[in-house]
C-alpha atoms as an extended CHARMM CRD file, in Angstrom:
* protein
*
       256  EXT
         1         1  PRO       CA             -8.0270000000       28.7060000000      -44.6930000000  PROA      1               0.0000000000
         2         2  GLU       CA             -8.3480000000       25.0280000000      -45.7100000000  PROA      2               0.0000000000
         3         3  GLY       CA             -8.8050000000       24.2620000000      -41.9960000000  PROA      3               0.0000000000
         4         4  ASN       CA             -5.1220000000       24.8800000000      -41.1970000000  PROA      4               0.0000000000
         5         5  LEU       CA             -3.8720000000       26.3640000000      -37.9240000000  PROA      5               0.0000000000
         6         6  VAL       CA             -0.7540000000       26.5250000000      -35.7490000000  PROA      6               0.0000000000
         7         7  VAL       CA             -0.4920000000       25.6740000000      -32.0340000000  PROA      7               0.0000000000
         8         8  GLU       CA              2.3390000000       27.0080000000      -29.8780000000  PROA      8               0.0000000000
         9         9  ALA       CA              3.4600000000       26.5980000000      -26.2720000000  PROA      9               0.0000000000
        10        10  LEU       CA              5.1590000000       29.7070000000      -24.8810000000  PROA      10              0.0000000000
        11        11  ASP       CA              6.7950000000       30.4630000000      -21.5560000000  PROA      11              0.0000000000
        12        12  TRP       CA              5.9020000000       33.5500000000      -19.4980000000  PROA      12              0.0000000000
        13        13  GLN       CA              8.3990000000       35.6310000000      -21.4860000000  PROA      13              0.0000000000
        14        14  GLY       CA              6.8380000000       34.6880000000      -24.8000000000  PROA      14              0.0000000000
        15        15  ARG       CA              9.5650000000       32.2930000000      -25.9180000000  PROA      15              0.0000000000
        16        16  VAL       CA              8.2650000000       29.4790000000      -28.0990000000  PROA      16              0.0000000000
        17        17  LEU       CA              8.8130000000       26.1110000000      -26.3970000000  PROA      17              0.0000000000
        18        18  ASP       CA              7.1560000000       24.0240000000      -29.1060000000  PROA      18              0.0000000000
        19        19  ARG       CA              5.1520000000       24.6730000000      -32.2690000000  PROA      19              0.0000000000
        20        20  ARG       CA              2.9660000000       22.2090000000      -34.1790000000  PROA      20              0.0000000000
        21        21  PRO       CA              0.6850000000       22.5380000000      -37.2100000000  PROA      21              0.0000000000
        22        22  ALA       CA             -2.8440000000       21.1430000000      -36.9940000000  PROA      22              0.0000000000
        23        23  THR       CA             -5.8010000000       20.7260000000      -39.3270000000  PROA      23              0.0000000000
        24        24  LEU       CA             -9.4960000000       20.9040000000      -38.5330000000  PROA      24              0.0000000000
        25        25  GLU       CA            -11.3630000000       17.6120000000      -38.8620000000  PROA      25              0.0000000000
        26        26  GLY       CA            -14.9080000000       17.9020000000      -40.1980000000  PROA      26              0.0000000000
        27        27  ARG       CA            -17.1260000000       17.5890000000      -43.2580000000  PROA      27              0.0000000000
        28        28  ASP       CA            -16.8850000000       21.1870000000      -44.5600000000  PROA      28              0.0000000000
        29        29  VAL       CA            -13.6340000000       22.4960000000      -43.0500000000  PROA      29              0.0000000000
        30        30  GLY       CA            -12.1000000000       23.0130000000      -46.5140000000  PROA      30              0.0000000000
        31        31  THR       CA            -14.7530000000       25.5830000000      -47.3230000000  PROA      31              0.0000000000
        32        32  GLY       CA            -14.8150000000       27.3110000000      -43.9340000000  PROA      32              0.0000000000
        33        33  GLY       CA            -17.0490000000       24.8990000000      -41.9970000000  PROA      33              0.0000000000
        34        34  GLU       CA            -16.6240000000       23.9980000000      -38.3410000000  PROA      34              0.0000000000
        35        35  GLY       CA            -14.3950000000       21.1800000000      -37.1660000000  PROA      35              0.0000000000
        36        36  THR       CA            -12.2280000000       19.9200000000      -34.3210000000  PROA      36              0.0000000000
        37        37  TRP       CA             -8.4770000000       19.5920000000      -33.9510000000  PROA      37              0.0000000000
        38        38  SER       CA             -5.9160000000       18.1350000000      -31.5700000000  PROA      38              0.0000000000
        39        39  VAL       CA             -2.1530000000       18.1880000000      -31.3390000000  PROA      39              0.0000000000
        40        40  GLU       CA              0.5950000000       16.9830000000      -28.9860000000  PROA      40              0.0000000000
        41        41  LEU       CA              3.2630000000       19.3850000000      -27.7560000000  PROA      41              0.0000000000
        42        42  THR       CA              6.6200000000       18.4620000000      -26.2390000000  PROA      42              0.0000000000
        43        43  ILE       CA              7.4740000000       20.8980000000      -23.4500000000  PROA      43              0.0000000000
        44        44  GLU       CA             10.6800000000       20.5760000000      -21.4290000000  PROA      44              0.0000000000
        45        45  VAL       CA             10.5410000000       23.0020000000      -18.5150000000  PROA      45              0.0000000000
        46        46  GLU       CA             10.5780000000       22.8660000000      -14.7400000000  PROA      46              0.0000000000
        47        47  PRO       CA              7.2310000000       21.7400000000      -13.2860000000  PROA      47              0.0000000000
        48        48  GLY       CA              4.9970000000       24.7060000000      -12.4800000000  PROA      48              0.0000000000
        49        49  THR       CA              6.4710000000       27.0750000000      -15.0710000000  PROA      49              0.0000000000
        50        50  ALA       CA              3.9340000000       29.7480000000      -16.0530000000  PROA      50              0.0000000000
        51        51  GLY       CA              3.1080000000       29.8200000000      -19.7490000000  PROA      51              0.0000000000
        52        52  ARG       CA              0.4950000000       29.9840000000      -22.4860000000  PROA      52              0.0000000000
        53        53  ILE       CA             -0.9720000000       27.7940000000      -25.2030000000  PROA      53              0.0000000000
        54        54  TRP       CA             -1.7030000000       29.8150000000      -28.3500000000  PROA      54              0.0000000000
        55        55  ALA       CA             -3.6740000000       28.5490000000      -31.3480000000  PROA      55              0.0000000000
        56        56  TYR       CA             -4.0050000000       30.7280000000      -34.4350000000  PROA      56              0.0000000000
        57        57  ALA       CA             -4.7170000000       30.6980000000      -38.1750000000  PROA      57              0.0000000000
        58        58  GLU       CA             -2.8240000000       32.8770000000      -40.6640000000  PROA      58              0.0000000000
        59        59  SER       CA             -3.9120000000       34.4090000000      -43.9280000000  PROA      59              0.0000000000
        60        60  PRO       CA             -2.1850000000       32.6370000000      -46.8470000000  PROA      60              0.0000000000
        61        61  LYS       CA             -1.9350000000       35.9980000000      -48.6060000000  PROA      61              0.0000000000
        62        62  ASP       CA             -0.1540000000       38.2680000000      -46.1290000000  PROA      62              0.0000000000
        63        63  GLY       CA              0.4430000000       36.0850000000      -43.0220000000  PROA      63              0.0000000000
        64        64  SER       CA             -1.8130000000       38.1610000000      -40.8010000000  PROA      64              0.0000000000
        65        65  ILE       CA             -3.7030000000       36.4760000000      -37.9450000000  PROA      65              0.0000000000
        66        66  ILE       CA             -7.3140000000       35.8880000000      -38.9510000000  PROA      66              0.0000000000
        67        67  ALA       CA             -8.3850000000       33.8610000000      -35.8710000000  PROA      67              0.0000000000
        68        68  GLU       CA             -6.7670000000       32.9650000000      -32.5630000000  PROA      68              0.0000000000
        69        69  ASP       CA             -7.2690000000       31.8200000000      -28.9990000000  PROA      69              0.0000000000
        70        70  LEU       CA             -4.9570000000       31.7350000000      -25.9880000000  PROA      70              0.0000000000
        71        71  VAL       CA             -5.0730000000       30.1650000000      -22.5140000000  PROA      71              0.0000000000
        72        72  GLU       CA             -2.8230000000       30.7010000000      -19.4970000000  PROA      72              0.0000000000
        73        73  VAL       CA             -1.4250000000       27.4060000000      -18.1560000000  PROA      73              0.0000000000
        74        74  SER       CA              1.0990000000       25.9150000000      -15.7620000000  PROA      74              0.0000000000
        75        75  LEU       CA              3.6190000000       23.9730000000      -17.8140000000  PROA      75              0.0000000000
        76        76  GLY       CA              5.6510000000       20.8910000000      -17.0240000000  PROA      76              0.0000000000
        77        77  SER       CA              4.8130000000       17.8350000000      -14.9950000000  PROA      77              0.0000000000
        78        78  THR       CA              6.2010000000       16.1940000000      -11.9020000000  PROA      78              0.0000000000
        79        79  LYS       CA              8.0300000000       12.9730000000      -12.6330000000  PROA      79              0.0000000000
        80        80  ALA       CA              5.9710000000       10.0090000000      -11.5210000000  PROA      80              0.0000000000
        81        81  VAL       CA              7.2160000000        8.4500000000       -8.2880000000  PROA      81              0.0000000000
        82        82  GLU       CA              7.8230000000        4.7210000000       -8.5290000000  PROA      82              0.0000000000
        83        83  SER       CA              5.9710000000        2.9180000000       -5.7450000000  PROA      83              0.0000000000
        84        84  TYR       CA              8.1710000000        0.7130000000       -3.5880000000  PROA      84              0.0000000000
        85        85  ILE       CA              8.5720000000       -0.7620000000       -0.1100000000  PROA      85              0.0000000000
        86        86  ARG       CA             11.9300000000       -1.9470000000        1.1940000000  PROA      86              0.0000000000
        87        87  ILE       CA             12.5870000000       -3.9050000000        4.4000000000  PROA      87              0.0000000000
        88        88  GLU       CA             15.9710000000       -2.8180000000        5.7570000000  PROA      88              0.0000000000
        89        89  GLU       CA             15.8670000000       -4.6500000000        9.0880000000  PROA      89              0.0000000000
        90        90  PRO       CA             15.9590000000       -7.5950000000        9.7280000000  PROA      90              0.0000000000
        91        91  ALA       CA             18.2800000000       -8.8560000000        7.0040000000  PROA      91              0.0000000000
        92        92  GLN       CA             17.5230000000      -11.7600000000        4.6740000000  PROA      92              0.0000000000
        93        93  GLY       CA             18.0590000000      -15.0720000000        6.5140000000  PROA      93              0.0000000000
        94        94  ALA       CA             18.2060000000      -13.4970000000        9.9830000000  PROA      94              0.0000000000
        95        95  MET       CA             17.6580000000      -15.5430000000       13.1560000000  PROA      95              0.0000000000
        96        96  LEU       CA             15.1810000000      -13.6290000000       15.3090000000  PROA      96              0.0000000000
        97        97  GLU       CA             14.7640000000      -14.1880000000       19.0370000000  PROA      97              0.0000000000
        98        98  ILE       CA             11.1750000000      -13.8440000000       20.1740000000  PROA      98              0.0000000000
        99        99  TYR       CA             11.7770000000      -13.1400000000       23.8600000000  PROA      99              0.0000000000
       100       100  ASN       CA             11.3050000000       -9.4500000000       23.0880000000  PROA      100             0.0000000000
       101       101  PRO       CA              9.3240000000       -7.6930000000       20.3340000000  PROA      101             0.0000000000
       102       102  ILE       CA             10.9880000000       -7.9160000000       16.9250000000  PROA      102             0.0000000000
       103       103  ARG       CA             11.8700000000       -4.5370000000       15.4270000000  PROA      103             0.0000000000
       104       104  VAL       CA             11.2120000000       -4.1860000000       11.7070000000  PROA      104             0.0000000000
       105       105  ARG       CA             12.1550000000       -1.0320000000        9.8170000000  PROA      105             0.0000000000
       106       106  GLY       CA             12.3530000000        0.0830000000        6.2170000000  PROA      106             0.0000000000
       107       107  SER       CA             11.5010000000        2.7410000000        3.6610000000  PROA      107             0.0000000000
       108       108  GLY       CA              9.0100000000        3.3460000000        0.8680000000  PROA      108             0.0000000000
       109       109  ALA       CA              7.5060000000        5.8300000000       -1.5830000000  PROA      109             0.0000000000
       110       110  GLY       CA              4.4840000000        6.2870000000       -3.8180000000  PROA      110             0.0000000000
       111       111  LEU       CA              2.1320000000        4.6930000000       -1.2700000000  PROA      111             0.0000000000
       112       112  PRO       CA             -1.4920000000        5.7550000000       -0.5990000000  PROA      112             0.0000000000
       113       113  GLU       CA             -1.2650000000        8.2420000000        2.3010000000  PROA      113             0.0000000000
       114       114  GLY       CA              2.0310000000        6.5530000000        3.2380000000  PROA      114             0.0000000000
       115       115  ASN       CA              0.2860000000        3.4960000000        4.7160000000  PROA      115             0.0000000000
       116       116  VAL       CA              2.1320000000        0.1760000000        5.1730000000  PROA      116             0.0000000000
       117       117  VAL       CA              1.1090000000       -3.1520000000        6.7480000000  PROA      117             0.0000000000
       118       118  VAL       CA              3.8660000000       -5.2870000000        8.2960000000  PROA      118             0.0000000000
       119       119  GLN       CA              3.3710000000       -8.9860000000        9.0640000000  PROA      119             0.0000000000
       120       120  ALA       CA              5.2790000000      -11.8540000000       10.6200000000  PROA      120             0.0000000000
       121       121  LEU       CA              4.2930000000      -15.1800000000        9.0300000000  PROA      121             0.0000000000
       122       122  ASP       CA              5.3200000000      -18.8080000000        9.3360000000  PROA      122             0.0000000000
       123       123  ALA       CA              6.4530000000      -20.8760000000        6.3430000000  PROA      123             0.0000000000
       124       124  GLN       CA              2.8380000000      -21.8790000000        5.5870000000  PROA      124             0.0000000000
       125       125  GLY       CA              1.7420000000      -18.2490000000        5.3320000000  PROA      125             0.0000000000
       126       126  ASN       CA             -0.0950000000      -18.1110000000        8.6630000000  PROA      126             0.0000000000
       127       127  VAL       CA             -0.0280000000      -14.6000000000       10.1240000000  PROA      127             0.0000000000
       128       128  LEU       CA              1.6970000000      -14.6370000000       13.5250000000  PROA      128             0.0000000000
       129       129  ASP       CA              1.4260000000      -10.8970000000       14.0880000000  PROA      129             0.0000000000
       130       130  GLN       CA              0.4330000000       -7.8570000000       12.0500000000  PROA      130             0.0000000000
       131       131  GLU       CA              0.7990000000       -4.1340000000       12.6180000000  PROA      131             0.0000000000
       132       132  PRO       CA             -0.0610000000       -1.0730000000       10.4820000000  PROA      132             0.0000000000
       133       133  VAL       CA              2.4470000000        1.7460000000       10.2150000000  PROA      133             0.0000000000
       134       134  THR       CA              2.7600000000        5.0560000000        8.3500000000  PROA      134             0.0000000000
       135       135  LEU       CA              5.7590000000        6.3880000000        6.4530000000  PROA      135             0.0000000000
       136       136  GLN       CA              7.5230000000        9.2760000000        8.1750000000  PROA      136             0.0000000000
       137       137  GLY       CA              8.6510000000       12.0900000000        5.8780000000  PROA      137             0.0000000000
       138       138  PRO       CA              7.6810000000       15.5780000000        4.6700000000  PROA      138             0.0000000000
       139       139  ASP       CA              5.9150000000       14.4780000000        1.4700000000  PROA      139             0.0000000000
       140       140  VAL       CA              4.6810000000       10.9510000000        2.1940000000  PROA      140             0.0000000000
       141       141  ALA       CA              0.9970000000       11.9440000000        1.9680000000  PROA      141             0.0000000000
       142       142  THR       CA              1.5390000000       12.9390000000       -1.6680000000  PROA      142             0.0000000000
       143       143  GLY       CA              3.7040000000        9.9730000000       -2.6680000000  PROA      143             0.0000000000
       144       144  GLY       CA              7.0850000000       11.1440000000       -1.3780000000  PROA      144             0.0000000000
       145       145  GLU       CA              9.7400000000        8.9510000000        0.1930000000  PROA      145             0.0000000000
       146       146  GLY       CA              9.7890000000        8.1500000000        3.8880000000  PROA      146             0.0000000000
       147       147  SER       CA             10.8940000000        5.6580000000        6.5150000000  PROA      147             0.0000000000
       148       148  TRP       CA              8.9080000000        3.3750000000        8.8130000000  PROA      148             0.0000000000
       149       149  SER       CA              9.4750000000        1.2540000000       11.9050000000  PROA      149             0.0000000000
       150       150  VAL       CA              7.3010000000       -1.1670000000       13.8470000000  PROA      150             0.0000000000
       151       151  GLU       CA              7.5680000000       -3.8820000000       16.5160000000  PROA      151             0.0000000000
       152       152  LEU       CA              6.0380000000       -7.3480000000       16.1610000000  PROA      152             0.0000000000
       153       153  GLU       CA              5.3530000000       -9.9480000000       18.8530000000  PROA      153             0.0000000000
       154       154  VAL       CA              5.6250000000      -13.4800000000       17.4890000000  PROA      154             0.0000000000
       155       155  PRO       CA              3.8920000000      -16.3280000000       19.3960000000  PROA      155             0.0000000000
       156       156  ALA       CA              6.1720000000      -19.2310000000       18.4340000000  PROA      156             0.0000000000
       157       157  SER       CA              8.2910000000      -21.7890000000       20.2720000000  PROA      157             0.0000000000
       158       158  GLY       CA             11.4150000000      -23.6070000000       19.1700000000  PROA      158             0.0000000000
       159       159  ARG       CA             12.7460000000      -22.8650000000       15.6830000000  PROA      159             0.0000000000
       160       160  VAL       CA             10.0440000000      -21.6540000000       13.2870000000  PROA      160             0.0000000000
       161       161  PRO       CA             10.9900000000      -20.8430000000        9.6640000000  PROA      161             0.0000000000
       162       162  GLY       CA              8.9930000000      -17.9280000000        8.2960000000  PROA      162             0.0000000000
       163       163  TYR       CA              9.2570000000      -14.4830000000        6.8100000000  PROA      163             0.0000000000
       164       164  ILE       CA              8.6030000000      -10.7950000000        7.4280000000  PROA      164             0.0000000000
       165       165  ALA       CA              6.3810000000       -9.1000000000        4.8260000000  PROA      165             0.0000000000
       166       166  ALA       CA              5.5300000000       -5.4440000000        4.2630000000  PROA      166             0.0000000000
       167       167  PHE       CA              2.9460000000       -4.2670000000        1.7460000000  PROA      167             0.0000000000
       168       168  SER       CA              0.6700000000       -1.4050000000        0.7280000000  PROA      168             0.0000000000
       169       169  ALA       CA             -2.6530000000       -1.7940000000       -1.0750000000  PROA      169             0.0000000000
       170       170  SER       CA             -4.9830000000        0.5610000000       -2.9140000000  PROA      170             0.0000000000
       171       171  PRO       CA             -7.7250000000        1.7430000000       -0.5170000000  PROA      171             0.0000000000
       172       172  LYS       CA            -10.3080000000        1.4990000000       -3.3160000000  PROA      172             0.0000000000
       173       173  GLN       CA             -9.5080000000       -1.5650000000       -5.4190000000  PROA      173             0.0000000000
       174       174  ARG       CA             -7.5690000000       -3.4020000000       -2.6830000000  PROA      174             0.0000000000
       175       175  GLU       CA             -4.8980000000       -4.0740000000       -5.2920000000  PROA      175             0.0000000000
       176       176  LEU       CA             -1.3200000000       -4.5810000000       -4.1250000000  PROA      176             0.0000000000
       177       177  ILE       CA              0.7310000000       -1.4750000000       -4.9380000000  PROA      177             0.0000000000
       178       178  ALA       CA              4.1200000000       -2.4300000000       -3.4840000000  PROA      178             0.0000000000
       179       179  SER       CA              5.5590000000       -5.1500000000       -1.2570000000  PROA      179             0.0000000000
       180       180  ASP       CA              8.7600000000       -6.6830000000        0.0580000000  PROA      180             0.0000000000
       181       181  HSD       CA              9.6660000000       -9.6590000000        2.2270000000  PROA      181             0.0000000000
       182       182  VAL       CA             12.6740000000      -11.2780000000        3.8790000000  PROA      182             0.0000000000
       183       183  ASP       CA             13.0030000000      -14.9270000000        4.9040000000  PROA      183             0.0000000000
       184       184  VAL       CA             13.8240000000      -15.3640000000        8.5890000000  PROA      184             0.0000000000
       185       185  THR       CA             13.7710000000      -17.9730000000       11.3480000000  PROA      185             0.0000000000
       186       186  PHE       CA             12.0090000000      -17.2530000000       14.6270000000  PROA      186             0.0000000000
       187       187  PHE       CA             13.4410000000      -19.0200000000       17.6800000000  PROA      187             0.0000000000
       188       188  GLY       CA             13.0090000000      -19.0810000000       21.4380000000  PROA      188             0.0000000000
       189       189  GLU       CA             10.3250000000      -19.9790000000       23.9310000000  PROA      189             0.0000000000
       190       190  TYR       CA              7.2630000000      -17.7490000000       23.7420000000  PROA      190             0.0000000000
       191       191  THR       CA              5.6680000000      -17.1160000000       27.1460000000  PROA      191             0.0000000000
       192       192  LEU       CA              2.3510000000      -15.5830000000       28.0990000000  PROA      192             0.0000000000
       193       193  GLU       CA              1.8150000000      -13.3220000000       31.0810000000  PROA      193             0.0000000000
       194       194  GLY       CA             -0.6070000000      -14.2150000000       33.8470000000  PROA      194             0.0000000000
       195       195  VAL       CA             -1.4740000000      -17.7740000000       32.7560000000  PROA      195             0.0000000000
       196       196  THR       CA             -1.7200000000      -20.9920000000       34.7500000000  PROA      196             0.0000000000
       197       197  TRP       CA             -0.0730000000      -23.1390000000       32.0740000000  PROA      197             0.0000000000
       198       198  LEU       CA              0.9930000000      -22.9490000000       28.4440000000  PROA      198             0.0000000000
       199       199  LEU       CA              0.4740000000      -25.8230000000       26.0030000000  PROA      199             0.0000000000
       200       200  ASP       CA              3.1470000000      -25.4820000000       23.3000000000  PROA      200             0.0000000000
       201       201  LYS       CA              3.4200000000      -29.1210000000       22.1670000000  PROA      201             0.0000000000
       202       202  THR       CA              1.7680000000      -32.5010000000       22.6920000000  PROA      202             0.0000000000
       203       203  ILE       CA              2.9400000000      -36.0770000000       23.0790000000  PROA      203             0.0000000000
       204       204  GLU       CA              2.6510000000      -38.0310000000       19.8440000000  PROA      204             0.0000000000
       205       205  GLY       CA             -0.5680000000      -40.0400000000       19.8180000000  PROA      205             0.0000000000
       206       206  SER       CA             -2.2690000000      -37.9960000000       22.5160000000  PROA      206             0.0000000000
       207       207  GLU       CA             -5.6780000000      -36.4900000000       21.8480000000  PROA      207             0.0000000000
       208       208  ILE       CA             -6.8570000000      -33.0340000000       22.7810000000  PROA      208             0.0000000000
       209       209  THR       CA            -10.5270000000      -32.1430000000       22.5620000000  PROA      209             0.0000000000
       210       210  ALA       CA            -12.0760000000      -28.7140000000       22.6370000000  PROA      210             0.0000000000
       211       211  GLU       CA            -15.7430000000      -27.7800000000       22.5240000000  PROA      211             0.0000000000
       212       212  PHE       CA            -16.7380000000      -24.1380000000       22.0690000000  PROA      212             0.0000000000
       213       213  THR       CA            -20.1820000000      -23.1530000000       23.3660000000  PROA      213             0.0000000000
       214       214  ALA       CA            -21.4300000000      -19.7740000000       22.1720000000  PROA      214             0.0000000000
       215       215  GLY       CA            -22.6680000000      -17.3350000000       24.7560000000  PROA      215             0.0000000000
       216       216  THR       CA            -26.2900000000      -16.3520000000       25.2880000000  PROA      216             0.0000000000
       217       217  GLY       CA            -27.9470000000      -13.3500000000       26.8470000000  PROA      217             0.0000000000
       218       218  SER       CA            -27.3150000000      -14.7000000000       30.3420000000  PROA      218             0.0000000000
       219       219  LYS       CA            -24.2060000000      -16.8880000000       29.8570000000  PROA      219             0.0000000000
       220       220  ASP       CA            -20.6890000000      -16.1740000000       28.6260000000  PROA      220             0.0000000000
       221       221  PRO       CA            -19.0410000000      -18.2720000000       25.8810000000  PROA      221             0.0000000000
       222       222  VAL       CA            -17.4070000000      -21.3930000000       27.3320000000  PROA      222             0.0000000000
       223       223  LEU       CA            -14.5710000000      -23.6470000000       26.1690000000  PROA      223             0.0000000000
       224       224  ALA       CA            -14.3780000000      -27.1500000000       27.6280000000  PROA      224             0.0000000000
       225       225  GLY       CA            -12.3570000000      -30.2400000000       26.7760000000  PROA      225             0.0000000000
       226       226  THR       CA             -9.7190000000      -32.7590000000       27.7520000000  PROA      226             0.0000000000
       227       227  ALA       CA             -5.9490000000      -32.9140000000       27.3780000000  PROA      227             0.0000000000
       228       228  GLY       CA             -4.5490000000      -36.2710000000       28.3310000000  PROA      228             0.0000000000
       229       229  CYS       CA             -5.6560000000      -36.9470000000       31.9030000000  PROA      229             0.0000000000
       230       230  ASN       CA             -6.7470000000      -33.3670000000       32.5210000000  PROA      230             0.0000000000
       231       231  ASN       CA            -10.1330000000      -31.7580000000       32.0190000000  PROA      231             0.0000000000
       232       232  TYR       CA            -10.3260000000      -28.0170000000       31.5210000000  PROA      232             0.0000000000
       233       233  THR       CA            -12.9820000000      -25.3630000000       31.2130000000  PROA      233             0.0000000000
       234       234  GLY       CA            -13.0130000000      -21.5980000000       30.9150000000  PROA      234             0.0000000000
       235       235  PRO       CA            -14.2580000000      -18.5570000000       28.9840000000  PROA      235             0.0000000000
       236       236  TYR       CA            -13.1030000000      -17.4240000000       25.5350000000  PROA      236             0.0000000000
       237       237  VAL       CA            -13.3890000000      -14.2720000000       23.4290000000  PROA      237             0.0000000000
       238       238  VAL       CA            -13.0040000000      -13.9910000000       19.6480000000  PROA      238             0.0000000000
       239       239  LEU       CA            -10.8450000000      -11.0030000000       18.7240000000  PROA      239             0.0000000000
       240       240  THR       CA            -10.8250000000       -9.8530000000       15.1030000000  PROA      240             0.0000000000
       241       241  ARG       CA             -7.2630000000       -8.8650000000       14.1840000000  PROA      241             0.0000000000
       242       242  ALA       CA             -7.3540000000       -8.6670000000       10.3680000000  PROA      242             0.0000000000
       243       243  VAL       CA             -9.7630000000       -9.0800000000        7.4920000000  PROA      243             0.0000000000
       244       244  GLY       CA            -10.5920000000      -12.7600000000        7.1030000000  PROA      244             0.0000000000
       245       245  ARG       CA             -8.7000000000      -13.8230000000       10.2700000000  PROA      245             0.0000000000
       246       246  ASN       CA             -9.8070000000      -14.1960000000       13.8820000000  PROA      246             0.0000000000
       247       247  ARG       CA             -7.7880000000      -14.5700000000       17.0410000000  PROA      247             0.0000000000
       248       248  ILE       CA             -9.2690000000      -16.3380000000       20.0750000000  PROA      248             0.0000000000
       249       249  GLU       CA             -8.3740000000      -15.2860000000       23.5920000000  PROA      249             0.0000000000
       250       250  ILE       CA             -8.9040000000      -18.1490000000       26.0510000000  PROA      250             0.0000000000
       251       251  GLY       CA             -8.8320000000      -18.1540000000       29.8200000000  PROA      251             0.0000000000
       252       252  PRO       CA             -8.4020000000      -18.1960000000       32.6220000000  PROA      252             0.0000000000
       253       253  LEU       CA             -8.8950000000      -21.9820000000       32.5810000000  PROA      253             0.0000000000
       254       254  ALA       CA             -9.7810000000      -24.2480000000       35.4790000000  PROA      254             0.0000000000
       255       255  THR       CA             -8.2200000000      -27.7240000000       35.2980000000  PROA      255             0.0000000000
       256       256  THR       CA             -8.9070000000      -30.9980000000       37.0870000000  PROA      256             0.0000000000
């Protein structure tokens, strides 16, 4: 009648949780023609509560039901989890020795499959080390909270201002979902295992040359150059460590 109807949300015991009037929208609904309708219901119940949505039209004469429809539903919704990442160790402003791997730990929630990337960077934003890690917790795969821990090896010598960053990105759009960082200072003397010598600084005004020759089918890639009064030569390998960044492994080198 006149396109009027009533929409109700009911729990499994038939109690009315919300009721709203609605009116058909269409050219001839006032004279019984077809139309569409929509309404918003406010339902405050525990997520997963069994219930029904009932739409019906009453006779204006005696209040009897002249048309109706009903669907079984699961009512309520889970509160959206706010995405976050928090670095809990090291603390802001920490001095970090690099003789041993640096332990970084924290927590997070609302992250795609619980994935986190942790980086050590210098003050210019150059990545010194990077490791992926996954949140640990019962519901992390579905956005729940969890904790994470990882170890980073930082190749730096002396005192190097920098920061530790942790972030999570959307696997589809590559958009940043959550991140955190703490400013730190790396210090110590970084050493490499199994090397003849380590060049960590140069004398002011000295010149170092390096020429990289790509490998062929029969020859390996070769690095050759001079450093002061020394000539050096040896193999090298390019190791991809992260998107858009390469790391070169050089050696062993022969010097004269």
